[in-house]
C-alpha positions in Angstrom: 18.4 -13.6 -18.9 20.2 -12.9 -15.7 20.9 -9.9 -13.9 23.8 -8.8 -15.7 22.1 -9.2 -18.8 19.1 -7.4 -17.7 21.3 -4.6 -16.4 22.9 -4.2 -20.0 19.5 -3.7 -21.8 17.6 -1.7 -19.4 18.4 1.6 -17.2 19.2 -0.2 -14.3 22.2 -1.4 -12.6 23.1 -4.8 -10.9 22.7 -3.0 -7.8 19.4 -1.6 -8.6 18.1 -4.6 -9.8 19.0 -6.5 -6.7 17.7 -3.9 -4.6 14.4 -4.0 -6.5 14.2 -7.7 -5.8 15.0 -7.5 -2.1 12.4 -4.5 -1.9 9.5 -6.7 -3.8 9.2 -4.4 -6.7 10.4 -7.4 -9.0 8.5 -10.2 -8.0 9.4 -13.8 -7.7 7.4 -16.0 -10.1 6.3 -12.8 -12.0 9.4 -10.9 -13.0 11.9 -13.7 -12.1 12.4 -17.3 -11.5 15.0 -19.7 -9.7 14.6 -23.0 -11.4 17.4 -24.5 -9.5 15.9 -23.2 -6.0 16.6 -20.6 -3.6 20.0 -18.9 -3.4 20.8 -19.6 -6.8 21.0 -17.2 -9.8 18.1 -15.2 -11.0 16.5 -15.9 -14.2 14.5 -12.6 -15.5 11.5 -12.8 -17.8 11.8 -10.3 -20.3 8.3 -9.8 -21.3 7.3 -9.3 -17.5 10.3 -6.6 -17.2 8.7 -4.9 -20.4 5.5 -5.1 -19.1 6.8 -3.5 -15.7 8.7 -0.9 -17.5 5.9 0.2 -20.0 3.5 0.3 -16.9 1.1 -2.5 -18.5 1.8 -5.3 -15.7 -1.4 -6.2 -13.7 -2.8 -3.2 -11.7 0.2 -1.0 -12.7 -1.5 1.2 -15.5 -4.6 3.2 -15.2 -7.5 2.8 -17.6 -7.2 4.5 -20.8 -9.4 7.4 -19.8 -7.5 8.0 -16.7 -8.8 7.4 -13.1 -12.6 7.0 -12.7 -12.8 10.7 -10.5 -16.7 10.1 -10.1 -16.6 6.4 -9.1 -13.5 7.4 -6.4 -15.5 10.6 -5.2 -18.6 8.3 -4.5 -16.3 5.7 -2.6 -14.8 8.4 -0.5 -18.3 10.0 0.2 -19.8 6.5 1.6 -16.6 6.5 3.7 -17.1 9.9 5.2 -20.9 9.9 5.7 -21.0 6.4 7.3 -22.9 6.4 10.8 -20.7 5.5 13.8 -20.6 1.8 14.7 -21.0 2.9 18.5 -23.3 4.3 20.5 -22.5 7.9 21.4 -21.0 8.6 24.9 -23.3 9.5 27.9 -22.6 13.1 28.8 -20.4 13.8 31.6 -22.2 15.1 34.9 -21.5 18.8 35.5 -21.5 20.2 39.2 -21.5 23.8 38.0 -19.1 25.0 40.5 -16.2 25.1 38.0 -13.9 23.0 40.2 -13.1 19.4 40.8 -15.4 17.6 43.2 -14.2 17.2 46.6 -14.8 14.5 49.4 -16.7 17.4 51.5 -19.0 17.9 48.5 -20.7 14.5 49.2 -24.0 14.4 51.1 -23.7 12.6 54.7 
């Protein structure tokens, strides 16, 4: 089916379909094909469009029970509690005067 036919059976206009193709929301080889090569008419795969609309496309839907909150919390905890990858910085020397050092402060 072409973009005009797709617009007739979905809530999208031809312009909205073109925008989704440009932005990569509809993926070439998954949602549409161009059997005649680039710069030719787009042919949309109805089963892929239905899966996209229903949210059953690969990676688009959450598991039946919803997101796995415990696994997500555990992964976040592992990220937050990681040891730093670098050694701690050495402390800066402190003269105790409360002002920036001057050349006259150096010993002769």
